[in-house]
N, C-alpha and C positions, 0 to 999 in steps of 0.2 A: 889253692888255685885250681880252677878247672878250665880246660880248653874246649871250646865248642866246635864240633865237627860239622862242616857244611853238609847240606843234603840237597839232592836234586829237586825233589818235590815230595811233600808229605801227603799221606792219605790214611787217616786214622780216626777212630771214634774213641773218646776218652771221657772218664768221669773225673771231676775235680772234687776236692774236699768241701765240706759244708761252709756256708758263708760265715766269715768272721764277724761281720756286722750284725747279722741276724742271730748268731750264736750268743754274742755278748748282750744284745738287747733281750732276747728270750731268757737268758740266764738271770738277768736282773729281775725281770717280771716274775719268773718262777720263784726266785729267792724271796721276794716280798709277798708272794701269794699265800692264800689260805689253801692248805692241802698239798698234795704231791703232784709234781709235773714230771713228764717224760719228754726229754728232747731227743728227737730222732734224727740221726745223722749230723750231730754237732761237729764243729771243727776242733780237733785236738792239736793245739799248737802252743808256742811259747806265750803268745798274748792271751789266749783263752785260759791257759794254766794260771797266769797271774790273776785274771778275773776270778776264777773259781777258788783259788787259794785265799784271796782277800775276802770273799763271801764266807768261806769256811771260818776264817778268823773272826768274822762278825756273827758267827753262830748258826750259819746255814749248813744243813746236812746235804752233801752232794755225793752220790755214788756213781762212779764212772765205769762204763764198759763201752760196748759199741754204741749204745745209747746212754744218756745220762738221766739219772733220777734225782730230783731235787725236792726235798721236803721244805716247803716254804715256811718262813717265820712270821707271816702275817704282819710284817712291818716292824717287828720288835728286834731292834739291833742290840747285840750284846757288846759289852765293853771289850776293848783290846788294849792291853798295856804296851804291846809292841807296835812300832810303826807299821802301817799298811804299805808294803813296798810293791810297786807296779812296774818296775823296769822302765822301758821306753814305750809303754802301752798308753798312748794318748787317750784312746776311747775309755779304757778302764779307769784311768786317773780322773778324768772328768766325771764319769758315771759314779765311781765309788766315793768321790767327794760329796756328792749329794746324798748318796745312800748313808754315809757315816753321819751326815747332818741330822738324820732321823733319830740317832741315838741320844743318850743322856749322860755321857761321860766325855772325857777328852780323847781325841783321835788325832793321829798324825798321818798324813798322806804323803808318800815320798816316791821317788823314782831314781833312775840312773842319771849320770851327768848330763845327757842330752835332754831328758825329761825335765831336769831342773832349769833348762833354758826355754822351755815351751810354755807360752803364756796361759794363765787360767784366771786372770784378773776379772774379765767380764762375768764369768760364772760366779766368782766370789761376790761381786757387786750385787748380782741378782739374788743370791742366797741371803745376803745381808738385808735386802729388802723384804725377805720372808722371815726376818728375825734371827738369822743364824749368826752366831759369833764365830767368824772365820777370818784368818789372816795368813799372809805369806810370811813364813818364819824369817826369811832374809830380806823382806821388803821388796822383792823383785817381781811380785805378781806371778811367780812361778813356784812350783814345789821346791822344798817341802811346805806343806800346808798344815796349819794347826786349826782344829775345830773344837770349841768348847760346847759339846753337844747339849742341846736342850729341846730337841725336836724342831720341826719346821712349822712356823706359825701360819703360813699361808696368807690369804688376802692378796693384795695387788703388789707386783714388783715389775721392774724393768730390766731386761737384758740389754746393756748399752751397745752391743754390736752382735751381728749374726755371722761374722766371718768364719767361725767354726760352728758347724751344725752340732758338734758334740756338746757344746755348752747348752744349747736349747734342748737336745734330747735328754741330757742329764737332768735338767729341771723337770721336764715333762714326766719322766719315768717315776720320780718320787712324789710328784704333786698330789696324787690321790691320797697320800698319807699325811697331808698337812692338817693342822688343827682347825683351819677354816678353809672353805672353798678357795681354790687358788686361781688367781688371774695373772697372766704373764703377757707382757708386751715387749716387742723387739724393736729396737731403734736401728736405723741404717739398713744398708743392703743385706740380704740374706743369701748365703752361699749354700751349696750342696743340698738343695731342697729335697731331692729324692731320699736322702738319709732321714730327714724330718718326717716325710711321708711314711718311711719304713717304721720309724719309732711309733707313730700313731697307729699303724696297722698292727704292730705287735701288741700294743696296749689294748686295742680293740679285741684282738684274738684272746687276750687274757681277761677280758671283761670290763675294760674301762673305755668309754667313748668320750673323746675330747671334742669340744666345740671350738672351731678355729676359723679365723678369717681366711679367705681364699688365697691371700698372698703370704700366709704364715706370719703376719705381723702381730697377731694377738691370739691368745688361747684362754679358754675357760675350762678348768679341769675339775670334775666333780670329786667329792670325797668318796672313798670306797676302797675295796680290796681286790687285787688280782685274784683270779680263781685258778687253782692248779688244773692242768690239762695235758694232753699229748700234743706235741708241736713238732711238725716236720720242718727241718732246716733245708732250704734250697742249696744247691751247689753254688760255690762262690764265683760270682760274675767277674770280680776283679782278677781273680786267679785264672779264670777261664780266658781272660783277655789275651794272655800270652800264647795260648794255643790257637785262638782265632787269628792273632797276628802272624803266627807261624804259617798258616795257610795263605794269608795275604802276601807275605814277602816272598814265598816260594812258588806262588801260583798253584798251590796244592789245595787239599780239601780236609777240613777237620770238623767233626761233630763233637760238641760237648753235650753229653747225654743228660745231664741233670741240672741245667739252668733252664727253667721253664719259660714259656711265653703265655701270658705276660709274667714278668718277674717283679718282685718287690724291690729289686736292686736297680738303682739308677745306672750302675756301671754296665748293665746289659745293653744300654743304649749306645755303647761303643760299636756294636754290630751294625746298626744302620749307618753310622759314620763311615765304617769300612765299605759299606754298600755305596755310599756317595763317592768313594774313591775308586769304585769300579767293581768291587767284589759282588758275588751273588750269594744271597742269603735265603735260607728256607728253614721252616720248622720241621724237625724230625723227631717223631715220638714225643718224649718229654724234654727234648733238648733243642739246640740250635746248630745248624750246619752252615759253615762259611766256605765258599769256593773262591779261591784266589783267581786272578786273571793275569795275563801277560803284562799289561800296562796299568799301573796305578796312577791316579791323578791327584794333585794337591788340592786341599780344600781350606776354607776359612771357617773357624768354629769357635764358639764361646763354650769353654769347658768349666765354667764356674760351678756347675752341678756335678761334675764327674772328675774331681781332682786326682783320684787314685789311678785312673787309666790314662792320664796325660802322658806319663813316660812311655807307655805302650804305643799310643798314637804317634808320639814323636819319633820313635824308632821306625814305625811303618812309613811315616812321611819321608824318612831319609831314602827310601827306595821308590818313592813316587816321582812322577815327572811334574815339574812346576813347583810353585810356592805353597806351602801350608802355613797358615797363620793360626796359632792357638792362643786365644785371648782369655782375659778374666781369670788369671791363675796366680795372682799374688799370694793366695793362701797356701800355695805349695811351699812357701818359704818357712812355714812353721810345722812342717811334717817331721818325719824321723830325721831328715836332714833338710837343708834348703834344696828341695828337689828341682826347683826351676833352674838354679845355677848349676847344680850337679849334672842334670841331663844335658844342658848346653855344653858343659866342660867335656863330658865323656863323648858326646857326639862329635865334637871338634877333634878328639883323638882319632876317631874313625875316618876323618877327612870330610865330614859333613859340613856344608856351609850353613851356619845357624847363627841367628842373632838373639841376644838376650835383652829383654826390656823389663821394666819394673813389674809388669803384670802380664807379660806375653812372651812368647818365643816365635820366631819366624824361621822356618826351615826351607832352604832352597834345594829341592831335590833334583837329581839328574838321573833317576832310575837306578841309582846305586852302582853305577858303572865305575866310578873312580874312588870307591871306598877301600880302606885298608884295615888290616888287623891291628889290634892294640890291647894293652893290658888295661882292663876296666876296673876302676876303683868304685867300690859299692857304697862307701860312706856308712857302713853297717846298716844299710837300708835294704830291706828285702825286695822292694819294688825295683830298685836300681839293678840288682842282680838278675832278676827274672826278665825284665824288659830287654836288657842288653844281651841276654842269652839268645833272644830272637834274632838279633843282628848277626850273631855268629852262625846262624843257619845259612846265611848267604855270603858272609865275608870270612875267608880263611884267616886263622890266627887271632881270633877274638878269645881272650883269656879273662875269666872272671875271678878277681881277687876277693877273699872274704866271702866265698860262696855259701858258707854255713849260715849266713844271716837270714836265709829263707825260712829257718825254723820259726821265725816270728809268726808267719801266717800260713806256710805251706811246707811242712817238714820234709815231705818226700817229693818235693818238686823235681829234683834232678833225676830221680828214678822215672817219674812219669814223663819228664821232658825227653828222656832217652827213647821213649816209645816212638817219637816222631821219626827217628832214624831207623829203629828196629822194624817198624811196620810199613816201611815204604813198599810200594808195589812196582 
């Protein structure tokens, strides 16, 4: 357990680790590429360790230091007698399922108890349309997954739902290696579109240009090979959100020095939302500065494209005046925990008036004047730990249980978070 110490006002410039989303996408492209790649500034965390270990298990040579060197396998996937274990890394589980399908032996994709509750059925359906023999071992449409590898046939397939952008990104990343040019159509509403745009951008940077409809409902992927290259990883906008939020709730000033404008990461769009709440935003060098204000105002916002920063926004809204309505977030329920319910539960502990709906939450802010300390349960979810740490900057007595869960995406979060107090002016 860690108790957060309130601060009067923060004024700090800080660098965050590399983007988890970009690291995992670039890692897949580099692993499947012809030639060697160098990833500059990748994220070293529990999640990316699972990804890289799995790729090593499938025959990819990865040399780690400050930067990572990856000798691509040109799409040739080696056998693995042992299951490919990916913990609770949803992105890697979805990505590696498609990567393993390129192989020509049997593979098992597995994870921890929570990952075994997280759905992967729509991805399996789409892969089956590309000729992949894939099934859920327990018939639950969740891991463990069995693949009788015989390559990816390609041609046309349908992803029956786009609620998780990870399904779509997984399919796109391996599509160039199909035996026939790959056509992919998506049914139903598509969530988290910035993550799809990120995947397409990484693919383009590694040499594969995808033809897609403007609404991301259909894709045509040419056959080809990614080409090894040097690739710079942006700072993680999702992890930067906690520091921008710290400025917002304390009326202070924070510069995150390594999230650029423009950014490939949709979560950087949290900053304009904080601007709508009253904060001042400016570009500073290669980063973004947010200046908090004395009075924050509630807003109404559709967060379907930015699910990972919903908990951050919800905590900031607790200190705003008036009602904040956060809509289109049902997909938070299939994250590391049911984040929609978890955020509502923990905000209630702090005395926040908040309503939970099936796909929304409504926060009735009063400027934070009547809030109280509490022991926060993290549900083994890194984003729960980090967002509620922000609340402790204003509310005495906020204690975070299971604080070590930040290792999933931000191993030294608590050391960097401590700079907010250490560097006050």
